[in-house]
N, C-alpha and C positions, 0 to 999 in steps of 0.2 A: 738548736742550740747556735747561738754566735760561732765559737770557736769551730765548728763543723761546717757552718758556711763559709768562717773566713780561709781555711783548709780547700774547698770546695773552688773557693772565687781564686787561691793561687794555684792549686795543680790549673783550672782553667785559662788561668792568664799565665802561664810557667809551664808547658807539659814536662819540660825537664826536669819538674819539682817532684814528681810522681815515680821519675826512676830511681831517683836517691832516697825517696820516703820511707823509712821507717815502717809507715801506714800501708805503702804499698808495697811492701816487699814480704810483710807476717802471710808464713801460708803454715796449714795443719800437719804437712809435714816436717816444721822448723822443731829443733830442743825446746824441751820445756824451757821456764824462763820466770826468773822471779824478779820481780820489779819493786825494790823497798827504797822508801824514802823516811826522810827523819822528820819531815813535816806534813800533817795534814794538806789535803788539798785546799784551796779559800773557794767560799762560797762564791756559787756562780752570780757571774756581773761584778765581781771583785775586783780590782785592777789587779793586773799578775805581772812583775817587771820579768822575766824570762820564763815564758810557758813553757817551752821545750825540756827544761831542765827543772821543772817539777812537779810535782805531785798531780797537778791539773792536767798536765799529760801525759802522766800513768793510767788516769780515769781513763781516758777516749783512746790509748793506746790498748790498755786491759779489755775496753770493751769489744777495742778490732780483732784482738788476738781471739776471743771468745765469739765472736762472728764464724771467723773461717775455723774454728775447734781446735784452738792452737791450748797447751797448756800454760798458762800463766796464771803465778799470783802474786797480787797485788796489794802490800803490805804498806802502810803506815801507821802514824799513834794512833787515829780513829779506830783502827781495826782490831776489837778488844777481841775476839772470839780466838785470835792466833797473837797475843799477847806476849806468847813465850818462843814462837818461831822464831827464828835465825839464819844465816846465809849457812851457816855450819850442818844444822838442822836439815834444812830444805835438800844439801847436798848429799849431804848423807842417806835420805829421804829417796830420791831419786836414782842415786846410783846402786842401792843396795836391792830397792824393790822395782825397778822400771819404771818408765813413767806413766805406767797405768793408775799407780797408786795415787790419791792426793792427800 
C-alpha cells in the first residue's frame, strides 16, 4: 500500500517523526478510541489533499490500533452496520460498561 511505504520512508529519513507519530505511540493499554469522520475514505490511488486529517488516515490508524490490540471504533458514512452510533452513545457505553464491551 503506497501510504504505508511513504510512512516507512519518512520514518527512515527522519527518525524523529516516529517519536511524535500517533502510529508509533499507540499501545494496547491506551484508553478506547473512537475515530469519527464525516466523509468516507477515498478509494486507494485517488489523490487526497490532507491525508493526516481525513478518513484515509483513519483507515491505517485503525488498522494499527487493531494490530496492537487497542479498542478502536472507526466510523464514517460508509459504515452502515453502526449508522445510529454517535459520540454520545460510544461514551455512555464505554463509561457505563467499561472497555471490555464492544
